[in-house]
N, C-alpha and C positions, 0 to 999 in steps of 0.2 A: 516593517519587518517583511520579508517574504512568509517567514512559515505560519504567518498569521489568514496570508492569501492561500493558504493552500489547504482546499478545501474537506473535509471529511464528515462523508456523507452516509447514513445506516439504509441498509436493504436490507431487509429480513433482518436477519442474524449477523449479516456481515460489517464492519465500516469497510468503506472505500477509499481509501487517498492517489487521487490521481494528481500528482506531480506533475505540474503544469510550467513550473520557475526555475530557475539555476538556483542550486542550493548551498550556501556557504554553512561555515559549524553551526552558529548561532542557530541558524535556519536550523540545520537537521535536530539538533538539540530540543527547540523550542515544536519540530512535527512530535518529533520522543515524547514528549513529554503531554501534549495536546489526545494523541494517540488513546496511552496510558489511562487519562483523565476518561475520554469518550468508553474507553474498556468497563470502565468501574460504572460510571452513570448510564450507561443502555444494555450491560451485560450480555452485548455481543458474546460470538464465537469463535468469530472470523474476523481478520483483517487481509485486507486486498490491498496492494502497495503498486499503484501501473506507474510503472519509468521509462515506459514506454518515449518522451519526447525529453527524458535525460539523455544527454550526450557525451558525457564521462563522468566518470565520480571517479574519488579519489577513498585512500585509505580508510581519510575516519568517515566516509560517509559509508563505505561499505562494509565498515564494525559497527553502525547505528545500525543499517540495517538488519544485522545480527544480535545487535540487542534486544533490536525493540524487537524483535523474533523469541528473542528468551525470556521477554519480560512478558510480552502477550502470554507465553505458553504458563508462566506461571498464575498468570490471570486463564489461566482456561481457555485461551483461546490459540487456534491456529494461523499462522501468516503464512500468505502467498505474495511474490512477485511477479508480478506479470510485464513483459511489452519490453524486454533486456534485447537492448540491440547488441549487435557484434562486436564492436568495440567496445562496449561497455563491461562484457562478458570475457574480451580479450584483455583490460584493463585490472578485473580483479583476480582471473589466473597471472597475469602474470608480479603483481604485486603481491601473490601467495595466500589473498583472504581467498577463503570459505565461508560463505552464506553457512555459518552451522542453525540447523532449524527453520532454514529459509527454504520455503518448496515452490519452483521456479516456472511457471508453466510461459507459451509464445503470447497468449493474449485476454483479453474481459471476461470473455465468455467459457476461456476455459479453466480459468481461475476459477468464478465464480461458482461453474458447476463442481468442480475438485471440493468446495468449502460446504457445498449446500448439498455434497456428497455423504457428508460428515456429519452432518445433522439436519436432519428434515426442516422442511422451512414450506413445504404445502405448495402456491403459489410462484411455482417458477415462473412462470412468464410474465406475472404481473409486473415479478423483483427486475427482469432482466430488461425491460421494458421502462420502470419507475428508473432504473438506474441510468440507462442513454440518455433518458429526460432531465435529470440531474447534472450526469456529465454534461451537457452542453451548457447547461445555466454555470455549472461550475466553469466552464472556459469562458465567457460571457464578463462575470463576474472576474477575471483574472485579466483580460482584457482592460477593463474599468480605469 
């Protein structure tokens, strides 16, 4: 199942979810459950979902992103989606979907800064370096 191959990395008080595989409905549902479990287990305060490698989304995936943000909010966490490609943005607008409760920024660095400003994590540079290292590991694992 692709959902198990999507890493959920914890850096400071932020869960980082780099989506590097195509997602079907089951993958999205499984990912949602994993994110919520990790929020509970780690007491993270932010969820950063990197969709820069997604070339398309359907209405179900768009709604699930909104649902993840709503559920994370109930669990006292903020959600930011980063890396949305223009074609994805166009599709979401054409489908009439609004990502309620989901903030969007262009890249991971800006998303991490936005979440970090919400709650002081201290060692900012170390966390960014750690994310880049973990992201590279996640990409290697998904190729296996």
